[in-house]
MDAnalysis code that builds the backbone (N, CA, C; Angstrom):
import MDAnalysis as mda
import numpy as np

u = mda.Universe.empty(258, n_residues=86, atom_resindex=np.repeat(np.arange(86), 3), trajectory=True)
u.add_TopologyAttr("name", ["N", "CA", "C"] * 86)
u.add_TopologyAttr("resid", np.arange(1, 87))
u.add_TopologyAttr("resname", ["MET", "GLN", "GLY", "GLN", "GLU", "VAL", "CYS", "ASN", "TYR", "THR", "VAL", "ILE", "LEU", "THR", "LYS", "GLU", "LYS", "ASP", "GLY", "ASP", "ASP", "HIS", "ALA", "PHE", "CYS", "PRO", "LEU", "PHE", "GLN", "GLY", "CYS", "HIS", "SER", "GLN", "GLY", "ASP", "THR", "PHE", "GLU", "GLU", "ALA", "ILE", "ALA", "ASN", "ILE", "THR", "GLU", "ILE", "VAL", "LYS", "LEU", "TYR", "ILE", "GLU", "ILE", "LEU", "LEU", "MET", "ASP", "ASN", "GLN", "PRO", "ILE", "PHE", "LYS", "LYS", "MET", "PHE", "ASP", "LYS", "PHE", "SER", "VAL", "ASN", "ILE", "ILE", "THR", "LEU", "SER", "PRO", "ILE", "PRO", "SER", "GLN", "LEU", "LYS"])
u.atoms.positions = np.array([
    [15.161, 3.000, 14.835],
    [14.321, 3.433, 15.969],
    [13.728, 2.499, 16.814],
    [14.230, 2.283, 17.935],
    [14.561, 1.359, 18.836],
    [13.372, 1.351, 19.718],
    [12.119, 0.514, 19.696],
    [10.826, 0.313, 20.518],
    [9.393, 0.756, 19.902],
    [9.402, 1.173, 18.565],
    [8.318, 2.076, 17.980],
    [7.916, 0.453, 16.994],
    [6.407, 1.219, 17.940],
    [5.481, 0.062, 17.237],
    [5.570, 0.624, 15.262],
    [5.034, -0.937, 14.451],
    [5.110, -0.171, 13.114],
    [3.251, -1.016, 12.869],
    [2.547, -0.188, 12.241],
    [1.223, -0.725, 11.629],
    [1.242, -1.191, 9.971],
    [0.798, -2.555, 9.909],
    [1.158, -2.991, 8.773],
    [-0.077, -3.168, 7.894],
    [-0.509, -2.653, 6.971],
    [-1.422, -2.257, 6.058],
    [-0.933, -3.542, 4.359],
    [-2.134, -4.003, 4.567],
    [-2.189, -4.758, 3.178],
    [-2.309, -4.019, 1.963],
    [-1.509, -4.664, 0.835],
    [-1.254, -3.806, -0.500],
    [-1.427, -4.743, -1.312],
    [-2.397, -4.984, -2.413],
    [-2.539, -5.230, -3.444],
    [-1.886, -5.078, -4.529],
    [-1.209, -6.060, -5.109],
    [-0.385, -5.781, -6.117],
    [-1.069, -6.596, -7.454],
    [-1.114, -5.882, -8.928],
    [-1.719, -6.115, -10.148],
    [-0.685, -6.089, -10.979],
    [-0.758, -7.163, -12.094],
    [-0.086, -6.534, -13.492],
    [-1.359, -6.168, -14.442],
    [-0.763, -4.882, -15.067],
    [-2.090, -4.392, -16.030],
    [-1.876, -4.748, -16.973],
    [-2.628, -4.982, -18.245],
    [-2.524, -5.848, -19.421],
    [-1.203, -4.706, -20.012],
    [-1.275, -3.102, -19.827],
    [-0.671, -2.570, -20.536],
    [1.220, -2.799, -19.799],
    [1.433, -3.625, -18.779],
    [2.519, -3.875, -18.189],
    [2.760, -3.443, -16.685],
    [2.245, -2.372, -17.015],
    [2.091, -1.138, -15.439],
    [1.736, -2.292, -14.669],
    [2.186, -2.004, -13.179],
    [2.106, -2.491, -12.209],
    [1.299, -1.671, -11.181],
    [-0.107, -2.249, -10.826],
    [-0.978, -1.550, -9.762],
    [-0.771, -1.963, -8.750],
    [-1.147, -0.884, -7.756],
    [-1.070, -1.254, -6.219],
    [-2.360, -0.917, -5.091],
    [-3.069, -1.118, -4.683],
    [-4.236, -0.188, -3.923],
    [-4.059, -0.818, -2.188],
    [-4.516, -0.249, -1.668],
    [-4.539, -0.508, -0.143],
    [-5.956, -0.429, 0.444],
    [-6.852, -1.862, 0.278],
    [-8.363, -2.134, 0.197],
    [-8.983, -1.717, 1.596],
    [-7.875, -1.453, 2.644],
    [-8.355, -0.333, 3.532],
    [-9.030, 0.758, 3.653],
    [-8.273, 1.595, 2.972],
    [-8.004, 2.530, 2.893],
    [-8.734, 3.022, 1.018],
    [-10.305, 3.255, 0.863],
    [-10.590, 3.613, -0.820],
    [-9.829, 4.522, -0.822],
    [-9.735, 4.419, -2.543],
    [-9.301, 5.723, -3.830],
    [-7.966, 5.479, -3.167],
    [-6.968, 4.480, -2.789],
    [-5.764, 4.834, -2.183],
    [-4.905, 3.560, -3.157],
    [-4.790, 3.902, -4.508],
    [-4.328, 3.483, -5.720],
    [-2.972, 3.734, -5.835],
    [-2.555, 3.420, -6.684],
    [-1.281, 3.837, -7.426],
    [-0.727, 2.676, -8.659],
    [0.382, 3.150, -9.591],
    [0.918, 2.310, -10.436],
    [2.125, 2.351, -10.226],
    [2.991, 2.049, -11.440],
    [4.523, 2.202, -11.300],
    [4.844, 1.344, -12.757],
    [6.465, 1.428, -13.184],
    [6.650, 0.656, -14.535],
    [7.146, -0.740, -13.690],
    [7.304, -0.912, -12.590],
    [7.634, -2.132, -11.786],
    [6.802, -2.461, -10.505],
    [6.815, -3.281, -10.180],
    [6.510, -3.221, -8.307],
    [7.244, -2.793, -7.622],
    [8.527, -2.570, -7.704],
    [9.211, -1.871, -6.627],
    [8.907, -0.721, -6.464],
    [8.660, 0.304, -8.069],
    [8.118, 1.226, -8.372],
    [6.465, 1.604, -7.640],
    [5.498, 0.429, -8.035],
    [4.367, 0.442, -7.942],
    [4.494, 0.676, -5.714],
    [5.280, -0.317, -5.497],
    [5.420, -0.581, -3.761],
    [5.428, 0.881, -3.129],
    [6.529, 1.681, -3.924],
    [6.980, 3.344, -3.235],
    [6.030, 4.183, -3.344],
    [5.092, 4.153, -4.179],
    [4.185, 4.924, -4.353],
    [3.257, 4.940, -3.803],
    [2.679, 3.729, -3.462],
    [1.455, 3.443, -2.989],
    [2.314, 3.408, -1.036],
    [3.132, 3.032, -0.959],
    [3.545, 3.888, 0.503],
    [3.493, 4.847, 0.556],
    [3.775, 5.954, -0.224],
    [3.495, 7.213, 0.135],
    [2.406, 8.185, -0.086],
    [1.667, 7.378, -1.050],
    [0.159, 7.293, -0.780],
    [-0.525, 7.518, 0.587],
    [-0.473, 5.791, 0.796],
    [-1.173, 6.021, 2.458],
    [-0.649, 7.012, 3.059],
    [0.474, 7.247, 3.273],
    [1.289, 7.615, 4.298],
    [0.236, 9.089, 4.814],
    [0.162, 9.585, 2.821],
    [-0.261, 11.118, 2.881],
    [-1.866, 10.723, 3.429],
    [-2.512, 9.857, 2.846],
    [-3.637, 9.858, 3.363],
    [-4.257, 9.734, 4.678],
    [-3.129, 8.821, 5.317],
    [-3.663, 8.929, 6.660],
    [-2.835, 9.871, 7.305],
    [-2.079, 10.838, 7.199],
    [-1.487, 12.106, 7.088],
    [-3.007, 13.250, 7.277],
    [-3.962, 13.005, 6.433],
    [-4.747, 13.610, 6.174],
    [-5.907, 13.596, 6.932],
    [-6.341, 12.464, 7.419],
    [-7.245, 11.785, 7.860],
    [-6.796, 12.482, 9.689],
    [-5.863, 12.035, 9.918],
    [-5.215, 13.030, 11.434],
    [-5.556, 13.978, 11.408],
    [-4.550, 14.889, 10.467],
    [-5.529, 16.503, 10.615],
    [-6.665, 16.715, 10.534],
    [-7.435, 16.084, 9.679],
    [-8.841, 16.320, 9.910],
    [-9.698, 15.963, 11.038],
    [-9.117, 15.027, 11.618],
    [-9.854, 14.658, 13.076],
    [-10.486, 13.053, 12.923],
    [-10.375, 12.789, 11.308],
    [-10.711, 11.611, 11.424],
    [-10.455, 10.697, 11.677],
    [-11.510, 9.409, 11.843],
    [-10.908, 7.932, 12.168],
    [-10.388, 7.339, 11.233],
    [-9.077, 6.785, 11.857],
    [-8.272, 5.447, 11.435],
    [-8.685, 4.447, 12.036],
    [-8.206, 3.108, 10.999],
    [-8.523, 1.422, 11.184],
    [-7.492, 1.418, 12.235],
    [-6.891, 1.619, 12.455],
    [-5.520, 1.763, 13.062],
    [-4.331, 2.922, 13.487],
    [-4.209, 2.561, 14.550],
    [-3.245, 3.827, 14.848],
    [-1.909, 3.786, 14.644],
    [-1.481, 5.197, 13.722],
    [-0.846, 5.035, 13.017],
    [0.384, 5.368, 14.221],
    [1.937, 5.476, 13.863],
    [3.554, 5.172, 14.508],
    [3.909, 6.025, 14.000],
    [4.687, 6.318, 14.737],
    [6.477, 7.371, 13.905],
    [7.230, 6.724, 12.767],
    [6.712, 4.467, 12.600],
    [7.629, 4.431, 11.946],
    [6.170, 3.711, 11.057],
    [6.546, 3.431, 9.605],
    [5.568, 2.960, 9.009],
    [5.921, 1.602, 7.838],
    [5.186, 0.676, 7.722],
    [5.737, -0.629, 6.632],
    [4.219, -0.458, 6.073],
    [4.643, -1.205, 5.110],
    [3.815, -1.776, 4.180],
    [3.792, -3.468, 4.104],
    [2.567, -4.073, 4.052],
    [2.344, -5.771, 4.032],
    [2.244, -6.088, 2.835],
    [2.710, -6.882, 2.275],
    [2.784, -6.786, 0.519],
    [2.493, -8.248, 0.220],
    [1.260, -8.160, -0.251],
    [0.166, -9.216, -0.906],
    [0.519, -9.188, -2.474],
    [0.989, -10.166, -3.505],
    [1.763, -10.234, -4.966],
    [0.564, -11.069, -5.239],
    [-0.274, -10.792, -6.163],
    [-1.491, -11.848, -6.897],
    [-1.006, -12.100, -8.022],
    [0.108, -10.980, -9.049],
    [0.296, -11.328, -10.324],
    [1.764, -10.718, -10.586],
    [2.523, -11.798, -11.352],
    [1.703, -12.767, -12.399],
    [1.640, -14.276, -11.124],
    [0.201, -14.570, -11.863],
    [-0.121, -16.225, -11.511],
    [0.895, -16.874, -11.599],
    [1.210, -17.860, -10.874],
    [2.731, -18.997, -10.859],
    [2.129, -19.882, -11.901],
    [2.471, -20.754, -13.157],
    [1.661, -21.325, -13.950],
    [1.051, -22.501, -13.701],
    [1.282, -23.031, -12.506],
    [0.501, -23.887, -11.491],
    [-0.908, -23.816, -11.539],
    [-1.159, -22.715, -11.186],
    [-2.488, -22.080, -10.419],
    [-3.123, -21.629, -12.136],
    [-2.548, -21.910, -13.244],
    [-3.437, -21.401, -14.541],
    [-4.342, -22.184, -14.735],
])
């Protein structure tokens, strides 16, 4: 889809002690997800953020960035930590 703008939202990923991957979007409190893999956690948090923004728009609530037709998530992976940083 040519000409569409994209909003990027930072998502933080961490590995939980039980092995699950946890994802959250610090811009939108309450937007947390998890998955058996990073890919699953990313897919889940992407859907949660989309739905959260849709609800804000339906309720005429302010959002921090305008949501456009196309959606993407900017990923920051914090874990596992590289061995040289331990």
